[in-house]
C-alpha positions as a Markdown table, in Angstrom:
| # | Residue | x | y | z |
|---|---|---|---|---|
| 1 | Unk | 9.5 | 38.7 | 25.6 |
| 2 | Unk | 11.9 | 35.7 | 25.7 |
| 3 | Unk | 11.3 | 32.2 | 27.0 |
| 4 | Unk | 14.1 | 30.7 | 29.1 |
| 5 | Unk | 14.5 | 26.9 | 28.8 |
| 6 | Unk | 16.4 | 25.1 | 31.6 |
| 7 | Unk | 19.6 | 23.7 | 30.0 |
| 8 | Unk | 18.9 | 20.5 | 31.8 |
| 9 | Unk | 15.7 | 20.0 | 29.8 |
| 10 | Unk | 16.7 | 21.7 | 26.5 |
| 11 | Unk | 18.0 | 18.5 | 24.8 |
| 12 | Unk | 14.8 | 16.6 | 25.7 |
| 13 | Unk | 12.6 | 19.5 | 24.6 |
| 14 | Unk | 14.4 | 19.7 | 21.2 |
| 15 | Unk | 14.2 | 15.9 | 20.7 |
| 16 | Unk | 10.5 | 15.9 | 21.5 |
| 17 | Unk | 9.8 | 18.7 | 19.1 |
| 18 | Unk | 11.7 | 17.0 | 16.3 |
| 19 | Unk | 9.8 | 13.7 | 16.9 |
| 20 | Unk | 6.5 | 15.6 | 16.8 |
| 21 | Unk | 7.3 | 17.5 | 13.6 |
| 22 | Unk | 8.7 | 14.5 | 11.8 |
| 23 | Unk | 6.4 | 11.8 | 12.9 |
| 24 | Unk | 4.0 | 10.3 | 10.4 |
| 25 | Unk | 0.9 | 8.1 | 10.9 |
| 26 | Unk | 1.5 | 4.4 | 11.0 |
| 27 | Unk | -0.9 | 4.1 | 8.0 |
| 28 | Unk | -2.0 | 6.5 | 5.3 |
| 29 | Unk | -5.7 | 7.5 | 5.2 |
| 30 | Unk | -7.4 | 6.0 | 2.1 |
| 31 | Unk | -8.0 | 8.5 | -0.6 |
| 32 | Unk | -11.0 | 8.7 | -3.0 |
| 33 | Unk | -8.7 | 7.4 | -5.7 |
| 34 | Unk | -8.0 | 4.3 | -3.6 |
| 35 | Unk | -11.7 | 3.8 | -2.9 |
| 36 | Unk | -12.7 | 4.2 | -6.6 |
| 37 | Unk | -10.1 | 1.6 | -7.6 |
| 38 | Unk | -11.4 | -0.8 | -4.9 |
| 39 | Unk | -15.1 | -0.3 | -5.8 |
| 40 | Unk | -15.0 | -0.3 | -9.6 |
| 41 | Unk | -14.7 | -4.1 | -10.0 |
| 42 | Unk | -18.1 | -4.4 | -8.2 |
| 43 | Unk | -19.9 | -2.0 | -10.5 |
| 44 | Unk | -21.7 | -3.2 | -13.7 |
| 45 | Unk | -23.8 | -1.9 | -16.6 |
| 46 | Unk | -27.4 | -3.1 | -16.9 |
| 47 | Unk | -29.0 | -3.9 | -20.2 |
| 48 | Unk | -30.0 | -6.6 | -22.6 |
| 49 | Unk | -28.2 | -9.0 | -25.0 |
| 50 | Unk | -29.6 | -10.3 | -28.3 |
| 51 | Unk | -27.4 | -12.5 | -30.5 |
| 52 | Unk | -28.7 | -11.3 | -33.9 |
| 53 | Unk | -29.2 | -7.7 | -33.0 |
| 54 | Unk | -26.9 | -4.9 | -34.1 |
| 55 | Unk | -25.5 | -4.0 | -31.6 |
| 56 | Unk | -26.0 | -7.3 | -29.8 |
| 57 | Unk | -25.4 | -5.6 | -26.4 |
| 58 | Unk | -27.3 | -2.5 | -25.2 |
| 59 | Unk | -27.0 | -1.1 | -21.7 |
| 60 | Unk | -28.6 | 2.0 | -20.2 |
| 61 | Unk | -28.2 | 1.9 | -16.5 |
| 62 | Unk | -25.8 | 0.8 | -13.6 |
| 63 | Unk | -25.8 | -1.8 | -10.9 |
| 64 | Unk | -23.5 | -3.1 | -8.2 |
| 65 | Unk | -22.7 | -6.5 | -6.6 |
| 66 | Unk | -23.9 | -7.3 | -3.1 |
| 67 | Unk | -24.2 | -10.4 | -0.9 |
| 68 | Unk | -22.3 | -13.4 | -2.3 |
| 69 | Unk | -21.2 | -11.4 | -5.4 |
| 70 | Unk | -23.8 | -13.0 | -7.6 |
| 71 | Unk | -26.5 | -10.6 | -6.6 |
| 72 | Unk | -26.9 | -7.2 | -8.4 |
| 73 | Unk | -28.8 | -4.2 | -7.1 |
| 74 | Unk | -30.1 | -1.6 | -9.6 |
| 75 | Unk | -33.2 | 0.5 | -10.2 |
| 76 | Unk | -36.5 | -1.2 | -11.1 |
| 77 | Unk | -37.1 | 1.3 | -13.9 |
| 78 | Unk | -33.8 | 0.2 | -15.5 |
| 79 | Unk | -35.3 | -3.3 | -16.1 |
| 80 | Unk | -37.2 | -3.6 | -19.5 |
| 81 | Unk | -40.8 | -4.4 | -19.0 |
| 82 | Unk | -40.8 | -6.8 | -21.8 |
| 83 | Unk | -38.1 | -8.7 | -23.7 |
| 84 | Unk | -38.1 | -9.9 | -27.3 |
| 85 | Unk | -38.1 | -13.6 | -26.4 |
| 86 | Unk | -38.7 | -14.6 | -30.1 |
| 87 | Unk | -35.3 | -13.1 | -31.0 |
| 88 | Unk | -33.6 | -14.4 | -27.8 |
| 89 | Unk | -33.3 | -11.1 | -26.0 |
| 90 | Unk | -32.1 | -11.6 | -22.5 |
| 91 | Unk | -31.4 | -9.4 | -19.4 |
| 92 | Unk | -27.6 | -9.0 | -19.0 |
| 93 | Unk | -24.9 | -7.2 | -17.1 |
| 94 | Unk | -21.7 | -5.9 | -18.6 |
| 95 | Unk | -18.3 | -5.1 | -17.1 |
| 96 | Unk | -14.6 | -5.0 | -17.8 |
| 97 | Unk | -12.5 | -7.7 | -16.1 |
| 98 | Unk | -8.9 | -9.0 | -16.8 |
| 99 | Unk | -8.7 | -6.6 | -19.8 |
| 100 | Unk | -11.7 | -8.2 | -21.4 |
| 101 | Unk | -15.3 | -6.9 | -21.8 |
| 102 | Unk | -17.7 | -9.3 | -20.2 |
| 103 | Unk | -21.3 | -10.1 | -20.9 |
| 104 | Unk | -23.2 | -12.2 | -18.4 |
| 105 | Unk | -26.8 | -13.2 | -18.6 |
| 106 | Unk | -28.8 | -12.2 | -15.6 |
| 107 | Unk | -32.1 | -13.3 | -14.0 |
| 108 | Unk | -34.5 | -10.9 | -12.4 |
| 109 | Unk | -35.3 | -12.2 | -8.9 |
| 110 | Unk | -37.5 | -9.4 | -7.5 |
| 111 | Unk | -38.5 | -5.7 | -7.7 |
| 112 | Unk | -39.5 | -3.1 | -5.1 |
| 113 | Unk | -41.3 | -0.6 | -7.2 |
| 114 | Unk | -42.2 | 1.6 | -4.2 |
| 115 | Unk | -38.5 | 2.3 | -3.8 |
| 116 | Unk | -37.5 | 1.7 | -7.4 |
| 117 | Unk | -35.2 | -1.2 | -6.6 |
| 118 | Unk | -34.5 | -4.4 | -8.5 |
| 119 | Unk | -32.5 | -7.5 | -7.6 |
| 120 | Unk | -30.8 | -9.5 | -10.3 |
| 121 | Unk | -28.7 | -12.7 | -10.1 |
| 122 | Unk | -25.8 | -14.0 | -12.2 |
| 123 | Unk | -24.6 | -17.6 | -12.3 |
| 124 | Unk | -21.6 | -17.5 | -14.6 |
| 125 | Unk | -19.3 | -15.3 | -12.5 |
| 126 | Unk | -18.9 | -13.9 | -9.0 |
| 127 | Unk | -18.0 | -10.2 | -8.4 |
| 128 | Unk | -16.5 | -8.6 | -5.3 |
| 129 | Unk | -19.5 | -7.4 | -3.3 |
| 130 | Unk | -19.7 | -3.9 | -2.0 |
| 131 | Unk | -20.1 | -3.3 | 1.7 |
| 132 | Unk | -23.3 | -1.6 | 2.8 |
| 133 | Unk | -23.1 | 1.2 | 5.2 |
| 134 | Unk | -25.6 | 2.9 | 7.5 |
| 135 | Unk | -28.1 | 5.5 | 6.1 |
| 136 | Unk | -28.6 | 6.8 | 9.7 |
| 137 | Unk | -25.0 | 8.0 | 9.8 |
| 138 | Unk | -25.5 | 10.3 | 6.8 |
| 139 | Unk | -25.6 | 14.0 | 7.5 |
| 140 | Unk | -26.3 | 17.0 | 5.3 |
| 141 | Unk | -23.0 | 18.6 | 4.1 |
| 142 | Unk | -21.1 | 15.3 | 4.0 |
| 143 | Unk | -19.2 | 14.4 | 0.8 |
| 144 | Unk | -19.9 | 11.2 | -1.1 |
| 145 | Unk | -19.1 | 9.7 | -4.4 |
| 146 | Unk | -20.9 | 7.6 | -7.0 |
| 147 | Unk | -19.6 | 5.5 | -9.9 |
| 148 | Unk | -21.5 | 4.3 | -13.0 |
| 149 | Unk | -22.2 | 4.6 | -16.7 |
| 150 | Unk | -23.8 | 8.1 | -17.0 |
| 151 | Unk | -24.6 | 8.0 | -20.7 |
| 152 | Unk | -24.8 | 4.3 | -21.4 |
| 153 | Unk | -22.9 | 2.8 | -24.2 |
| 154 | Unk | -21.4 | 6.1 | -25.5 |
| 155 | Unk | -18.4 | 5.9 | -23.1 |
| 156 | Unk | -18.2 | 2.1 | -23.3 |
| 157 | Unk | -17.4 | -0.1 | -20.3 |
| 158 | Unk | -15.5 | 2.7 | -18.5 |
| 159 | Unk | -17.2 | 3.6 | -15.2 |
| 160 | Unk | -17.2 | 7.3 | -14.4 |
| 161 | Unk | -17.0 | 8.7 | -10.9 |
| 162 | Unk | -18.6 | 11.9 | -9.6 |
| 163 | Unk | -18.7 | 13.4 | -6.1 |
| 164 | Unk | -20.9 | 15.8 | -4.3 |
| 165 | Unk | -22.3 | 16.7 | -0.9 |
| 166 | Unk | -25.6 | 15.7 | 0.6 |
| 167 | Unk | -27.5 | 18.9 | 0.1 |
| 168 | Unk | -30.6 | 17.8 | 1.9 |
| 169 | Unk | -32.3 | 14.8 | 3.4 |
| 170 | Unk | -35.8 | 15.4 | 2.1 |
| 171 | Unk | -39.2 | 13.7 | 1.5 |
| 172 | Unk | -39.4 | 12.1 | -2.0 |
| 173 | Unk | -42.2 | 14.3 | -3.1 |
| 174 | Unk | -43.0 | 18.0 | -3.1 |
| 175 | Unk | -46.3 | 19.5 | -2.0 |
| 176 | Unk | -48.6 | 20.4 | -4.8 |
| 177 | Unk | -50.9 | 23.4 | -4.8 |
| 178 | Unk | -53.9 | 21.6 | -6.4 |
| 179 | Unk | -55.1 | 18.0 | -6.2 |
| 180 | Unk | -55.5 | 18.1 | -10.0 |
| 181 | Unk | -51.7 | 18.1 | -10.2 |
| 182 | Unk | -51.4 | 14.7 | -8.6 |
| 183 | Unk | -50.6 | 11.9 | -10.9 |
| 184 | Unk | -51.6 | 8.3 | -10.1 |
| 185 | Unk | -48.0 | 7.3 | -9.6 |
| 186 | Unk | -47.6 | 10.1 | -7.0 |
| 187 | Unk | -50.7 | 9.3 | -5.0 |
| 188 | Unk | -49.2 | 6.5 | -2.9 |
| 189 | Unk | -46.0 | 8.5 | -2.3 |
| 190 | Unk | -48.1 | 11.3 | -0.9 |
| 191 | Unk | -49.7 | 8.8 | 1.5 |
| 192 | Unk | -46.4 | 7.0 | 2.4 |
| 193 | Unk | -43.6 | 9.4 | 1.8 |
| 194 | Unk | -40.0 | 8.5 | 2.7 |
| 195 | Unk | -36.8 | 10.5 | 2.8 |
| 196 | Unk | -34.2 | 10.5 | 0.1 |
| 197 | Unk | -30.7 | 12.0 | -0.3 |
| 198 | Unk | -30.5 | 15.1 | -2.4 |
| 199 | Unk | -27.1 | 15.7 | -4.0 |
| 200 | Unk | -25.4 | 18.8 | -5.5 |
| 201 | Unk | -23.7 | 16.5 | -8.1 |
| 202 | Unk | -25.2 | 15.9 | -11.5 |
| 203 | Unk | -26.2 | 12.4 | -12.4 |
| 204 | Unk | -27.3 | 11.3 | -15.8 |
| 205 | Unk | -29.9 | 8.7 | -16.8 |
| 206 | Unk | -27.3 | 6.0 | -17.1 |
| 207 | Unk | -26.3 | 6.6 | -13.5 |
| 208 | Unk | -29.6 | 5.1 | -12.3 |
| 209 | Unk | -28.6 | 2.3 | -10.0 |
| 210 | Unk | -25.1 | 3.6 | -9.3 |
| 211 | Unk | -23.8 | 3.1 | -5.7 |
| 212 | Unk | -23.5 | 6.2 | -3.6 |
| 213 | Unk | -20.6 | 5.5 | -1.3 |
| 214 | Unk | -18.3 | 7.0 | 1.4 |
| 215 | Unk | -15.1 | 8.3 | -0.3 |
| 216 | Unk | -12.8 | 6.7 | 2.3 |
| 217 | Unk | -14.5 | 3.5 | 3.4 |
| 218 | Unk | -16.2 | 2.7 | 0.2 |
| 219 | Unk | -19.4 | 1.7 | 2.1 |
| 220 | Unk | -22.6 | 2.2 | 0.1 |
| 221 | Unk | -25.1 | 4.5 | 1.7 |
| 222 | Unk | -27.5 | 5.0 | -1.2 |
| 223 | Unk | -28.5 | 4.1 | -4.8 |
| 224 | Unk | -28.6 | 6.9 | -7.3 |
| 225 | Unk | -32.0 | 7.4 | -8.9 |
| 226 | Unk | -32.2 | 9.8 | -11.8 |
| 227 | Unk | -35.8 | 9.1 | -13.0 |
| 228 | Unk | -38.2 | 7.8 | -10.3 |
| 229 | Unk | -37.4 | 10.3 | -7.5 |
| 230 | Unk | -36.7 | 13.2 | -9.9 |
| 231 | Unk | -40.1 | 12.7 | -11.5 |
| 232 | Unk | -41.7 | 12.9 | -8.0 |
| 233 | Unk | -39.7 | 15.9 | -6.8 |
| 234 | Unk | -39.5 | 18.0 | -10.0 |
| 235 | Unk | -42.7 | 17.1 | -11.9 |
| 236 | Unk | -44.1 | 20.6 | -11.1 |
| 237 | Unk | -41.0 | 22.3 | -12.6 |
| 238 | Unk | -41.0 | 23.4 | -16.2 |
| 239 | Unk | -37.2 | 23.3 | -16.3 |
| 240 | Unk | -36.0 | 20.5 | -14.0 |
| 241 | Unk | -32.7 | 21.3 | -12.3 |
| 242 | Unk | -29.5 | 19.3 | -12.3 |
| 243 | Unk | -30.1 | 18.1 | -8.8 |
| 244 | Unk | -29.6 | 14.4 | -8.2 |
| 245 | Unk | -31.2 | 12.0 | -5.7 |
| 246 | Unk | -30.4 | 8.7 | -4.1 |
| 247 | Unk | -32.5 | 6.0 | -2.4 |
| 248 | Unk | -31.1 | 5.4 | 1.2 |
| 249 | Unk | -29.4 | 2.0 | 1.6 |
| 250 | Unk | -31.7 | 0.9 | 4.4 |
| 251 | Unk | -34.4 | 0.2 | 1.8 |
| 252 | Unk | -31.9 | -2.0 | -0.1 |
| 253 | Unk | -31.2 | -3.9 | 3.2 |
| 254 | Unk | -34.9 | -4.3 | 3.9 |
| 255 | Unk | -35.5 | -5.4 | 0.3 |
| 256 | Unk | -32.8 | -8.1 | 0.5 |
| 257 | Unk | -34.0 | -9.3 | 3.9 |
| 258 | Unk | -37.6 | -9.7 | 2.7 |
| 259 | Unk | -36.3 | -11.8 | -0.2 |
| 260 | Unk | -34.3 | -14.0 | 2.0 |
| 261 | Unk | -30.8 | -12.6 | 1.2 |
């Protein structure tokens, strides 16, 4: 079967076809590589600094800048319960800027232990703040990325990026068959459960506090939590899986709002 094209329209038809095939978008869609490059300057390591300790700097978790760039969000469990004040140990953040490794003393402003969030403040520098997205727009099956310091100081101040899909949006605790299995820390969560994001990407303890963000927009939709949520979800398992979890960003927004930020 052949298609006859009126000679009067043939030239216009060919021209239209060439324009359609050769045309390109007026702008290129941002890639994950672009987003990582944009977000990395906002991501820091969380730890302590002690002038006469060897090593002087120790970091074991991740955080990220929000608000005016002097506020840092991380996990509450990443903050030491006590500091060696006698030997001048101080809370600090660490990051790489202008080809130099930076150490900046931080102050703990507040914690939300129910959602394992902590808010820190730095005074000696200002970082580019990450944009917060909407947790309500997150759907199971969507791809997201997170950047942080997965194994602490082993890799130095070189943030590492992983990506994975939202495997499930699930309550932060699993049902237990006997009340004797309930730990004190889990009791309140049973009374007031909330949903968390379950990921098919493996996070490590140093990733606690890492921002979980959209691969194109870079907007943060959650905070990676390797310890608090996993203990709740997998305490009944003899061999915990490599599943990772994240606290939805709406709890960060509420936390900041209640503290006046």
